[in-house]
VOPAGU-2260 file (C-alpha; in pm, 1 decimal, decimal comma):
REM VOPAGU-2260
SITE   aa  ch    i         X         Y         Z
SITE  UNK   A    0   11862,1   15393,8    6789,5
SITE  UNK   A    1   11930,1   15122,1    7048,8
SITE  UNK   A    2   11622,4   15221,8    7242,6
SITE  UNK   A    3   11407,0   15200,3    6931,3
SITE  UNK   A    4   11542,7   14854,9    6847,1
SITE  UNK   A    5   11471,7   14730,0    7200,2
SITE  UNK   A    6   11113,3   14859,2    7179,4
SITE  UNK   A    7   11061,1   14685,3    6845,5
SITE  UNK   A    8   11189,6   14355,6    6982,9
SITE  UNK   A    9   10969,7   14383,2    7292,7
SITE  UNK   A   10   10662,5   14451,2    7077,4
SITE  UNK   A   11   10743,3   14155,3    6854,7
SITE  UNK   A   12   10776,0   13924,8    7153,8
SITE  UNK   A   13   10449,2   14052,8    7306,6
SITE  UNK   A   14   10267,8   14013,2    6977,7
SITE  UNK   A   15   10402,7   13656,4    6937,1
SITE  UNK   A   16   10292,2   13557,6    7287,6
SITE  UNK   A   17    9952,5   13710,8    7234,1
SITE  UNK   A   18    9910,2   13519,1    6911,7
SITE  UNK   A   19   10022,0   13194,6    7079,6
SITE  UNK   A   20    9782,5   13250,4    7372,5
SITE  UNK   A   21    9497,8   13315,4    7129,9
SITE  UNK   A   22    9592,0   13005,7    6932,2
SITE  UNK   A   23    9602,3   12792,6    7247,4
SITE  UNK   A   24    9267,0   12929,2    7368,6
SITE  UNK   A   25    9101,0   12874,7    7034,7
SITE  UNK   A   26    9228,1   12515,8    7020,0
SITE  UNK   A   27    9136,1   12434,5    7384,4
SITE  UNK   A   28    9498,3   12384,6    7471,2
SITE  UNK   A   29    9562,5   12278,3    7833,4
SITE  UNK   A   30    9898,4   12243,5    8001,8
SITE  UNK   A   31    9983,6   11884,5    8107,7
SITE  UNK   A   32    9874,7   11791,3    8462,1
SITE  UNK   A   33    9894,5   11498,2    8702,5
SITE  UNK   A   34    9652,7   11208,3    8637,9
SITE  UNK   A   35    9307,8   11190,7    8795,8
SITE  UNK   A   36    9160,7   10882,6    8964,6
SITE  UNK   A   37    8815,5   10792,9    9095,2
SITE  UNK   A   38    8763,8   10636,2    9437,0
SITE  UNK   A   39    9006,7   10368,7    9553,0
SITE  UNK   A   40    8841,4   10028,4    9541,0
SITE  UNK   A   41    8710,1    9904,4    9877,4
SITE  UNK   A   42    8931,1    9625,0   10011,6
SITE  UNK   A   43    8802,5    9267,9    9969,3
SITE  UNK   A   44    8939,8    8915,6   10024,2
SITE  UNK   A   45    9094,6    9037,4   10348,3
SITE  UNK   A   46    9302,8    8765,6   10513,2
SITE  UNK   A   47    9577,1    8766,6   10777,7
SITE  UNK   A   48    9854,2    8881,3   10543,4
SITE  UNK   A   49    9685,3    8984,1   10218,2
SITE  UNK   A   50    9395,1    9175,5   10066,5
SITE  UNK   A   51    9266,4    9301,4    9730,6
SITE  UNK   A   52    9198,0    9661,5    9626,0
SITE  UNK   A   53    9250,3    9868,8    9311,3
SITE  UNK   A   54    9153,4   10188,8    9137,9
SITE  UNK   A   55    9046,2   10362,1    8816,2
SITE  UNK   A   56    9249,1   10619,8    8619,6
SITE  UNK   A   57    8991,5   10848,7    8460,5
SITE  UNK   A   58    9221,9   11110,8    8306,0
SITE  UNK   A   59    9589,9   11099,6    8215,7
SITE  UNK   A   60    9649,3   11473,3    8249,7
SITE  UNK   A   61    9748,7   11510,1    7886,9
SITE  UNK   A   62   10049,5   11279,8    7896,9
SITE  UNK   A   63   10083,3   10904,0    7923,6
SITE  UNK   A   64   10034,1   10733,1    8260,0
SITE  UNK   A   65   10350,1   10528,0    8296,8
SITE  UNK   A   66   10267,4   10359,6    8629,3
SITE  UNK   A   67    9954,5   10288,4    8830,1
SITE  UNK   A   68    9871,4   10084,9    9139,9
SITE  UNK   A   69    9793,4   10123,1    9509,2
SITE  UNK   A   70   10016,8   10228,7    9796,7
SITE  UNK   A   71    9953,4   10141,1   10160,0
SITE  UNK   A   72   10087,1   10207,2   10509,4
SITE  UNK   A   73    9996,3   10199,2   10875,5
SITE  UNK   A   74    9964,2   10580,6   10879,0
SITE  UNK   A   75    9702,8   10787,9   10689,6
SITE  UNK   A   76    9775,3   10943,2   10346,8
SITE  UNK   A   77   10044,1   10705,1   10218,2
SITE  UNK   A   78   10250,0   10820,0    9918,7
SITE  UNK   A   79   10453,7   10639,9    9652,9
SITE  UNK   A   80   10765,6   10716,9    9851,6
SITE  UNK   A   81   10679,0   10402,8   10047,2
SITE  UNK   A   82   10803,6   10066,8    9928,1
SITE  UNK   A   83   10462,8    9907,9    9998,6
SITE  UNK   A   84   10294,7    9961,2    9664,2
SITE  UNK   A   85   10190,6    9766,1    9359,4
SITE  UNK   A   86   10270,8    9797,6    8991,9
SITE  UNK   A   87    9949,3    9741,9    8799,1
SITE  UNK   A   88   10046,8    9850,5    8450,5
SITE  UNK   A   89    9999,4   10181,8    8275,3
SITE  UNK   A   90    9741,2   10392,7    8094,5
SITE  UNK   A   91    9379,0   10475,9    8161,6
SITE  UNK   A   92    9111,7   10251,3    8306,0
SITE  UNK   A   93    9041,1   10036,1    8608,0
SITE  UNK   A   94    9284,3    9794,2    8767,1
SITE  UNK   A   95    9295,1    9538,0    9047,1
SITE  UNK   A   96    9574,7    9529,2    9303,6
SITE  UNK   A   97    9694,8    9246,3    9528,8
SITE  UNK   A   98    9832,8    9365,8    9860,6
SITE  UNK   A   99   10070,1    9109,6   10013,6
SITE  UNK   A  100   10316,7    9088,1   10298,8
SITE  UNK   A  101   10071,2    9241,9   10544,3
SITE  UNK   A  102   10074,9    9189,4   10920,8
SITE  UNK   A  103    9784,9    9015,5   11090,7
SITE  UNK   A  104    9546,0    9222,2   11301,2
SITE  UNK   A  105    9678,0    9552,8   11159,4
SITE  UNK   A  106    9488,2    9852,8   11018,0
SITE  UNK   A  107    9615,6    9976,3   10681,6
SITE  UNK   A  108    9546,6   10294,7   10487,5
SITE  UNK   A  109    9535,8   10259,9   10111,8
SITE  UNK   A  110    9529,8   10501,0    9812,6
SITE  UNK   A  111    9528,9   10423,5    9442,6
SITE  UNK   A  112    9778,0   10624,7    9238,3
SITE  UNK   A  113    9882,6   10700,9    8881,8
SITE  UNK   A  114   10207,2   10863,3    8768,0
SITE  UNK   A  115   10289,3   11050,4    8446,2
SITE  UNK   A  116   10571,8   11283,8    8340,7
SITE  UNK   A  117   10423,9   11566,9    8546,9
SITE  UNK   A  118   10375,2   11383,0    8873,4
SITE  UNK   A  119   10147,1   11148,4    9072,6
SITE  UNK   A  120    9775,0   11170,9    9137,6
SITE  UNK   A  121    9591,3   10978,6    9408,3
SITE  UNK   A  122    9246,2   10831,1    9455,8
SITE  UNK   A  123    9049,1   10860,6    9776,9
SITE  UNK   A  124    9180,4   10689,1   10087,8
SITE  UNK   A  125    9031,0   10370,5   10226,2
SITE  UNK   A  126    9129,5   10161,1   10528,4
SITE  UNK   A  127    9087,3    9801,1   10641,9
SITE  UNK   A  128    9215,9    9569,9   10916,8
SITE  UNK   A  129    9371,4    9234,8   10840,1
SITE  UNK   A  130    9232,4    8922,6   11004,3
SITE  UNK   A  131    9375,5    8753,4   11307,0
SITE  UNK   A  132    9445,3    8382,5   11261,2
SITE  UNK   A  133    9161,2    8164,8   11384,7
SITE  UNK   A  134    9279,4    7985,2   11700,4
SITE  UNK   A  135    9224,1    7609,6   11658,1
SITE  UNK   A  136    9283,5    7279,8   11829,2
SITE  UNK   A  137    9286,7    6922,6   11699,1
SITE  UNK   A  138    9034,0    6712,2   11889,0
SITE  UNK   A  139    9063,5    6353,4   12006,3
SITE  UNK   A  140    8851,3    6264,7   11704,9
SITE  UNK   A  141    9118,8    6408,5   11472,7
SITE  UNK   A  142    8914,2    6710,6   11357,8
SITE  UNK   A  143    9012,6    7076,2   11370,6
SITE  UNK   A  144    8789,1    7291,7   11591,3
SITE  UNK   A  145    8805,0    7645,6   11717,6
SITE  UNK   A  146    8980,8    7635,0   12054,1
SITE  UNK   A  147    8709,0    7837,4   12227,9
SITE  UNK   A  148    8335,5    7906,2   12216,0
SITE  UNK   A  149    8206,5    8173,2   11983,0
SITE  UNK   A  150    8231,1    8503,2   12168,2
SITE  UNK   A  151    8480,9    8376,4   12427,1
SITE  UNK   A  152    8788,2    8589,3   12490,9
SITE  UNK   A  153    9022,1    8299,4   12578,9
SITE  UNK   A  154    9074,8    7926,3   12598,5
SITE  UNK   A  155    8913,2    7793,2   12914,4
SITE  UNK   A  156    9131,0    7760,6   13221,7
SITE  UNK   A  157    8857,3    7566,1   13401,5
SITE  UNK   A  158    8509,8    7434,0   13329,7
SITE  UNK   A  159    8371,1    7743,4   13511,4
SITE  UNK   A  160    8598,0    8004,5   13348,3
SITE  UNK   A  161    8353,6    8289,9   13275,3
SITE  UNK   A  162    8591,8    8447,3   13023,1
SITE  UNK   A  163    8560,1    8129,5   12816,7
SITE  UNK   A  164    8179,9    8101,9   12829,6
SITE  UNK   A  165    8118,7    8308,7   12515,4
SITE  UNK   A  166    7784,9    8400,5   12359,3
SITE  UNK   A  167    7446,5    8226,8   12354,2
SITE  UNK   A  168    7288,7    8192,9   12009,2
SITE  UNK   A  169    6934,7    8118,1   11904,2
SITE  UNK   A  170    6952,6    7829,6   11657,2
SITE  UNK   A  171    6990,6    7937,5   11294,6
SITE  UNK   A  172    7031,7    8304,7   11374,6
SITE  UNK   A  173    7326,6    8510,4   11254,2
SITE  UNK   A  174    7579,3    8717,3   11444,1
SITE  UNK   A  175    7349,6    9020,5   11484,3
SITE  UNK   A  176    7405,3    9103,8   11851,4
SITE  UNK   A  177    7120,2    8896,2   11998,3
SITE  UNK   A  178    7377,2    8639,8   12120,0
SITE  UNK   A  179    7544,8    8880,2   12359,4
SITE  UNK   A  180    7467,5    8827,1   12727,2
SITE  UNK   A  181    7388,8    9197,5   12752,0
SITE  UNK   A  182    7131,5    9200,4   12468,1
SITE  UNK   A  183    6775,8    9310,1   12533,2
SITE  UNK   A  184    6463,3    9115,4   12443,3
SITE  UNK   A  185    6168,6    9156,0   12209,1
SITE  UNK   A  186    5849,8    8954,8   12169,7
SITE  UNK   A  187    5825,6    9019,2   11795,8
SITE  UNK   A  188    5925,9    8720,1   11582,1
SITE  UNK   A  189    6122,2    8766,8   11262,4
SITE  UNK   A  190    5948,8    8703,0   10931,4
SITE  UNK   A  191    6278,8    8645,0   10748,0
SITE  UNK   A  192    6621,5    8489,6   10795,0
SITE  UNK   A  193    6760,3    8827,7   10899,8
SITE  UNK   A  194    6590,9    8953,2   11213,8
SITE  UNK   A  195    6671,4    9320,2   11155,5
SITE  UNK   A  196    6748,6    9380,8   11523,5
SITE  UNK   A  197    6993,1    9280,9   11796,2
SITE  UNK   A  198    6737,2    9169,2   12054,1
SITE  UNK   A  199    6684,1    8817,4   12186,3
SITE  UNK   A  200    6342,4    8707,1   12049,8
SITE  UNK   A  201    6124,7    8555,3   12321,1
SITE  UNK   A  202    5800,3    8459,7   12147,1
SITE  UNK   A  203    5722,1    8095,1   12059,1
SITE  UNK   A  204    5952,5    7802,5   12006,2
SITE  UNK   A  205    6134,7    7966,6   11717,2
SITE  UNK   A  206    6267,9    8318,8   11670,5
SITE  UNK   A  207    6128,5    8300,0   11314,8
SITE  UNK   A  208    5754,1    8316,4   11256,8
SITE  UNK   A  209    5792,1    8028,0   11009,2
SITE  UNK   A  210    6047,1    7750,0   11053,1
SITE  UNK   A  211    6350,7    7732,7   10825,7
SITE  UNK   A  212    6566,1    7418,8   10860,5
SITE  UNK   A  213    6838,2    7538,8   10621,4
SITE  UNK   A  214    7021,2    7804,9   10817,2
SITE  UNK   A  215    7324,7    7640,5   10978,4
SITE  UNK   A  216    7382,1    7337,6   10755,0
SITE  UNK   A  217    7716,3    7430,9   10594,2
SITE  UNK   A  218    7993,2    7688,5   10571,5
SITE  UNK   A  219    7789,0    7866,6   10305,9
SITE  UNK   A  220    7458,4    7822,2   10482,7
SITE  UNK   A  221    7237,1    8114,9   10563,1
SITE  UNK   A  222    7339,8    8282,5   10890,3
SITE  UNK   A  223    7641,3    8057,7   10957,1
SITE  UNK   A  224    7787,1    8235,8   11263,6
SITE  UNK   A  225    8131,8    8073,0   11236,9
SITE  UNK   A  226    8445,6    8220,8   11076,0
SITE  UNK   A  227    8515,9    8149,6   10712,1
SITE  UNK   A  228    8582,3    7778,6   10655,4
SITE  UNK   A  229    8413,0    7675,9   10981,2
SITE  UNK   A  230    8057,5    7569,1   11063,2
SITE  UNK   A  231    7834,3    7439,2   11341,3
SITE  UNK   A  232    7904,2    7063,6   11401,0
SITE  UNK   A  233    7651,1    6787,9   11339,7
SITE  UNK   A  234    7517,1    6554,5   11609,4
SITE  UNK   A  235    7740,3    6279,7   11472,2
SITE  UNK   A  236    8048,4    6497,8   11505,2
SITE  UNK   A  237    7962,5    6578,6   11866,0
SITE  UNK   A  238    7909,5    6209,2   11936,6
SITE  UNK   A  239    8264,0    6130,4   11814,9
SITE  UNK   A  240    8407,2    6380,8   12062,0
SITE  UNK   A  241    8191,3    6264,5   12352,5
SITE  UNK   A  242    8309,2    5906,4   12296,4
SITE  UNK   A  243    8666,7    6021,3   12369,3
SITE  UNK   A  244    8591,6    6184,1   12705,5
SITE  UNK   A  245    8743,8    6022,8   13012,8
SITE  UNK   A  246    8411,3    6067,7   13197,1
SITE  UNK   A  247    8068,5    6147,7   13059,1
SITE  UNK   A  248    8018,6    6473,7   13248,2
SITE  UNK   A  249    8153,3    6829,1   13274,4
SITE  UNK   A  250    8488,9    6707,4   13407,5
SITE  UNK   A  251    8538,6    6488,6   13102,1
SITE  UNK   A  252    8425,7    6770,0   12871,3
SITE  UNK   A  253    8686,1    7009,9   13011,0
SITE  UNK   A  254    8960,0    6744,6   13018,8
SITE  UNK   A  255    8915,4    6690,0   12642,4
SITE  UNK   A  256    9126,9    6888,3   12390,9
SITE  UNK   A  257    8825,9    7115,4   12331,2
SITE  UNK   A  258    8821,3    7230,4   12697,3
SITE  UNK   A  259    8446,4    7279,8   12696,4
SITE  UNK   A  260    8289,4    7496,8   12964,1
SITE  UNK   A  261    7964,9    7495,1   13160,2
SITE  UNK   A  262    7848,5    7823,3   13013,3
SITE  UNK   A  263    7481,2    7797,4   13108,9
SITE  UNK   A  264    7201,9    7888,3   12873,6
SITE  UNK   A  265    6930,5    8143,1   12801,4
SITE  UNK   A  266    6568,8    8034,0   12809,5
SITE  UNK   A  267    6327,4    8132,8   12535,2
SITE  UNK   A  268    6188,4    8377,7   12789,6
SITE  UNK   A  269    6522,9    8561,1   12788,6
SITE  UNK   A  270    6616,8    8445,5   13140,9
SITE  UNK   A  271    6972,8    8319,6   13202,7
SITE  UNK   A  272    7028,7    7993,6   13392,0
SITE  UNK   A  273    7293,5    7757,1   13529,3
SITE  UNK   A  274    7619,0    7939,5   13452,5
SITE  UNK   A  275    7897,8    7717,4   13582,0
SITE  UNK   A  276    7665,1    7422,7   13628,6
SITE  UNK   A  277    7529,5    7320,8   13292,3
SITE  UNK   A  278    7632,3    7336,9   12927,0
SITE  UNK   A  279    7430,3    7321,2   12607,7
SITE  UNK   A  280    7593,5    7336,7   12266,6
SITE  UNK   A  281    7401,0    7359,1   11941,5
SITE  UNK   A  282    7446,7    7113,1   11657,9
SITE  UNK   A  283    7335,3    7174,9   11298,5
SITE  UNK   A  284    7117,4    6861,5   11309,4
SITE  UNK   A  285    6742,2    6913,5   11311,0
SITE  UNK   A  286    6469,6    6710,1   11476,5
SITE  UNK   A  287    6124,7    6804,9   11351,6
SITE  UNK   A  288    6075,1    7172,0   11432,9
SITE  UNK   A  289    6353,3    7157,1   11691,6
SITE  UNK   A  290    6732,6    7116,9   11676,8
SITE  UNK   A  291    6965,7    6870,7   11850,9
SITE  UNK   A  292    7201,9    6987,0   12122,1
SITE  UNK   A  293    7501,4    6843,0   12303,4
SITE  UNK   A  294    7482,3    6902,1   12676,0
SITE  UNK   A  295    7659,9    6803,1   12995,5
SITE  UNK   A  296    7656,2    6871,1   13368,9
SITE  UNK   A  297    7822,0    6730,0   13679,7
SITE  UNK   A  298    7670,5    6382,6   13645,7
SITE  UNK   A  299    7605,5    6319,8   13277,5
SITE  UNK   A  300    7600,4    6432,3   12916,1
SITE  UNK   A  301    7511,7    6341,2   12558,6
SITE  UNK   A  302    7339,6    6451,9   12239,1
SITE  UNK   A  303    6996,1    6301,6   12284,4
SITE  UNK   A  304    6813,0    6623,2   12367,0
SITE  UNK   A  305    6639,6    6853,3   12119,9
SITE  UNK   A  306    6528,8    7204,4   12203,0
SITE  UNK   A  307    6316,0    7480,7   12061,7
SITE  UNK   A  308    6521,4    7714,0   11847,0
SITE  UNK   A  309    6437,9    8023,3   12046,4
SITE  UNK   A  310    6660,8    7904,8   12332,3
SITE  UNK   A  311    7010,4    8053,8   12360,2
SITE  UNK   A  312    7293,6    7799,9   12369,6
SITE  UNK   A  313    7670,6    7796,3   12321,8
SITE  UNK   A  314    7837,9    7740,2   11984,5
SITE  UNK   A  315    8170,5    7574,4   11907,5
SITE  UNK   A  316    8276,5    7570,6   11540,9
SITE  UNK   A  317    8441,0    7287,3   11348,7
SITE  UNK   A  318    8654,4    7326,7   11036,6
SITE  UNK   A  319    8478,1    7205,3   10727,6
């Protein structure tokens, strides 16, 4: 009798489960799951200690998303166990995240996340590196400048410090690799503001086939090679600095707060000349189809010269 009763109860339980399974299948029932996210938003507005990212919750897993945001760390695959995360609300949809308290010059790994009652889902991983602060100096004229030439690895220790020479730019051209002292040459002029290559262009007086005077005129100008908030100085701004030099030559240029170097130049033929002897710095001021430079050597200096824009000269940036 007991055996029969046990068999009847087992059959009833099996039949009930079978009916429930059939009911769930017929009604497309799915067990709750962790949320799903699309790709983590690529980092933007990257500064020394902050950046912006975000994500998009595309499915809640069948139960409400109670928390969403991004989590970051200095090691790959960060999880919400870290304290470095944001709280960007709840529910489905896209969101924007502000990452703060970062360390300058550091690479971070970031994942968007969403949490419901079942657990936490993650978006794809991205990475970015925070900026280093721009090294600056206040000049005798009271303006803020970068403390070294573009491309230089250090502040000059002497007027002939090769580590402080930096790169040699063709006027109006962007930071595309042509400015490096190791770059090759090409005799094909560019037909647009973007050259499309990293070679120093050696044909004609201008690296562009048609002249464009509006390339280095402001912080938002086309091809401005300076860091954000900086630009190439005007002739007038160079003249203010020259007026403060103790002597109008390379000794006075180095003795100034800017510690300018005799970095030489690159001819429009691609040939390098006068490292340690001569300096030519671009200004943003134009003169006909040419552009004004500031130059100095052992016995003189000034901003009276203009040169063809295919020549390669030094750049020092001034804060806007």
